[in-house]
N, C-alpha and C positions, 0 to 999 in steps of 0.2 A: 300594169294596165295604164293606159293614157286616158286623160280626161280632157274634154273640150268644153270651153266656156266662152261666152261673148261678153263677160264682165271682168274687169280687173279685180282680182281678189284683194280684200282688205283684211278684216278680222273674220270675214265670212267668205266662203267659196261656194258657188252655186253651179251645178251641172245637172242637166236632165231633170230639172225641177227638184233635185235633191240638194239640201243645204247642209253645209258642214262648217264647223269652226275651223278656221284656216291657221295652221301652225307650220308654215313652210315658207319657202322663198328666201330672198336675201334683202328685201326692202326693210331692213332692221328698224329704221326710224319712221317708217310709214309716211314719208314725205309726199308720195303721189296723192294721198288722200287728205293732206293738210290744207284746210280752206285758204289760209293766208298765203301759203306757198303757191297754190293754184292761181290765186288772184294775181300774185306778182308775176307768175309765168304768163298769164293772159296779157297783162300790160306790156311785158317785155316782147312777147310775140308780135303784138301790134306795132311796136317800135322797130324791131329788127327783122321781122319776117321769119321764114322757115330755116334759112341757112345763109352762110356767107361763103360763096363759091369762089374763094381766092386763096392764094398762098399767104401765109402769115408774114412772109418776108417781102410781100409786094410793096410798091411805093405808096399804096393807099392802105391804111391800116385802121382798124376799129379799136378805140382805146379801151373798150370793155375787157378785152383779153388781158391786157397788162393790169388793169384794175382788179380783175378777178384773181389773177395769179398772185398778186400781192396778198389778197385776203386768204387764198388757199394756203400759201406758205405760212401765214400767221396761224391759220386754223390747224395746221399740222405741226406747228412748232419747228419749222425747217427754214433755212435761209432763203430759198428761192423755189419757184414752181413754174412748170411749163405744161399747158394743157394740150391734149391731142384728141383725136376722134374716138379712141377707145382705150380700155385698159390693156387689151392685147397688143395694140399698136404702141402703147407707151413702153411695154416690156421689150418688144422686138426692136423698137427704135434705139433703146438704150443698149441692148446686146449688140446691134449692128455698129453703134458708135464705139463700143469697147473692143470690137473684134479687130485685132491687129495681127501682124505676121507672127510675132513671138509672144502670144498671149495664151496663158493656161487657164481654162475654166474648170471650176469645181462646182458640183451641184448637190445641194442637200437633198435628202429624201423628201418626196412629195412636192418638189419645186414645180410651180405652175408652168404649163406649156408656154405662157407668155414670155418666159425667160429662157426657153430652150434655144439652142443652136445645134449645129450638126454634132458637136462634141457631146451634147447631153444624151444623144441616142447611142453613144458608144462609151458608156461609163467604164472606169477602170474597175478591176476586180474588187478592190477594197471598198468601193462605193456600192456595189450591188448587194441588195438584200438587207442593208443596214437600217435599223430604226434611227430616229433623229439623234437620240442621246449617244448611241455608239458612233455615229458619224461625227458628232461634235467632239467626241473624245479623241478623235484621230486627225481632224482637219488641221489643227495648229501644227502638228509635226509634219504633215504632208506639205503644208505651205513652206515650212522651214527648209524642207528638202528640195523644193521646186527651184529650178534654175531659170525659168522663163523670165523674160524682161518685165512682163506685166502679169498680174494674177487677178482673176475675177472670181468671186465666190457668190453663188446665187442661192437664195433661200426664200421661203415664204415667211410671213410674219406670224401665221397661225395655221395649224393643220386644217385642211378642208378637202372634201366635204366632211370627213370624219374629224371631229373637233379634237385638237391636241395642242397643248401649250408647248412652246419651244423655249429653251434656255439659251440665251445669246451671250453668255459669259465668254464663250470662245473668241468673240470679236475683240474683247479686251486683252486677250492673251496672244494675239497675232504678233509675229516678230516685227521688229523695227528694221528700217533700212531697205524695205522692199516696196515696190509699186503695187499696192493692194487696193482693190475696189470691192466693196460688199454691196450687192444689189439685192434688194428685198421687195418682193411682191406683197403689198399690204391691202390687196383688194377686199379681203374679207374682214379686215379690222379697221380700215380707214373710216373715220367718222364715229367709231364707237370705242376704239382702244387706241391709246397713244403708241406709236411705233417706238421700238426700244432704242432710240437714238442715244440715250444717255449712257449706254454701255460701250458705245464706240469711243475709241481714243484718238488723239491727235496723230495724224500720219496715215490713217486709213480713210480713203474716200468712201462716202456713204451715199448711195442712191436708192430712193424709194420710188416704186411705181405702183399705181393703183387704178382700178376701175372706179369711176364715179357713178356707176350704174347700179350700185348695191345700196349701202346705207344712205348715200347722197342722192340717189334717185335721179341722176343726170346722165344722159347718154354721152359718154366721153371718158377720157383717161387723164391722168396727171403724172408728171415726173417731178420729183422733189430732190434737191441736192444743194450743194454750195453754189453760189452765184456764177463762179467761173465755169463749172461743169454745165450748168443749165444754159449759159450763154453759148458754149461750144456746141451743145446738142442743137440749139436753136439755129445755128449757122450751117448745120449739116444738110446735104442735099435731100436726104430722106425726110427731114422735117419740112424743108422748104417746098418739096414737091407734093406734100399731103394736104388734103383739105382739113380745116379746123373743125372743132365741135360747134354746135349751135350757139351763136352769141346770145340769143335770148335766154338760154339756160344759165349762162354765166351771169347775166344781168339779174336773173332770178336769185341766184346764189348770193350775190352781193347784197341784195335787198332783203334777204331772208335769214341772215345770220342768227338773229334772235330766235327764229323758229327752229333752227337746227339745235340750238342750246336747249330750247324747251323740250324738243323730242328726245334729246339725249337724256335729259333728266327723267322723263317719263319711262324710257326704256330701262334705265338703271333701277328705278323703283319697281318696275315689273319683274326684272330679273331677281332682285333681292326678295321680293314677296314670294315669287314662285319657289325659290330655293328654300324658303321656310316651310313650304308645303310638302316637299319630297324628302324622304329619309336620306341620311348620309350614305347608307349602303345601297342606294338606288342602282338599278341596272343601267341607268343613263350615265354616259360619260360627259363631263362638262369641265369648263375652266372658269376661273374667277371673273365675274362681271362680264360674261360673254353670253350672247342670246341663243346660241345653238347647243343642242343636246343630241347625242347620238347613241346608238346601240346596234349590236349585231344580233341581239336576242330575236329569235324567230317569232313571228306572229304578232309583233307589236303593232306594226302598221295596220294589219288587217283588223285587229281588235279595236284599235282607236277608230278606224273607219266605221266599224259596226256601231260604235257609240257616238257617231256624229262628229268625229274629229279627223281632219285630213292632214297628213304629214307627207314628206318626201320619202321614197324608198327605192333604192336602186343599187346594183352591184358596183363596187369600186375597189381598186382603180381600174380593173378590167372587167369585162362582161362575165368572166368565169369566177370572180371573187364572190364572197358572201355578201348578200344585200345589206346596205346600210340604211337604217331608219334614222332620219334626221328631222327633228322638230325644232321650230324656231319661235322664240318669243319676240314680239315686236312692240313698238311704242303704242300701237293701236289697240292692243288687247286690254280688255276691262278686267276688273277683279273677278267677276263671275266667270269669265272665260278661263282664267288661270285656275280658279277653284274647280271648275268642271274637268279640266285637263288633269289636275292632280288627283281628283277623285277616281277618274277612269284608270289612271296609271296605278293607283293604289290597289284597286280591285284586281288589276292584272297581276300584280306582284304577290297577291295572297296565295 
């Protein structure tokens, strides 16, 4: 069932005069409702207006893009960053950049469509139907056997919408002497979990793409990699020909770094507190220090709704799959919200 509202949900969702506690969405840090963040955006909007309708490679350039990209790289603990209009475009721009005549693409299970190309729709037999652990146990040997001039391995940083932790030890085991690039879509972890760059070793190029419209609450996307790679992508025709994200949002980000830290701390405390309220053998699947909880258990969404709590519930990955109930803790939630959620979940599991 779809619900229509004329208000942006915060910790409360209202529709048809019915009020629910809101435990859904991807605004993990709750930035759209942060007063200081909104004030900074208002000031930036007055300064820059609604958009910058020009190529980033034009002879007239706004310095806020470079300033913000320096801060985004620091924020992500990566060497360099490049912003674009969306997370989907960030992924597609990278895949197009890497697409050469003799390039072999490998795709991990559940890789986001932002990283798809034609090859991703024609997976090899060994890739079909595997879970992530089984795929990871085979990918190193498959790369060793590959004769292509360039090899690109695409993966997500965390399972979504059904939450799942991925082990990236396979990156450290990739063979030397090959031209290998690992591309990771970190849209659902950017801003709340550090991407696993530390497991990558010298000799493997590492590129991270992400939507900034989830935890960061900014309409746009980002590409993160080494300086040489980012510079090369910036010079590509597909980057030069695309409109950039709103400069006012990037000005807001630069002026709100302390607010992001503040909200990260609130979110972490909320996750820790909620985890103390639910039993270890809960029917909810979750991963460490992550705000999303999922289950295939039937009736959970409906029961929570009956008790004044709204979650997301939909079949995934196809319309014929079992529905996934996904509930999300945000930095906006209060202690009493989490107590209420835990109480209702407890009564459901009795």
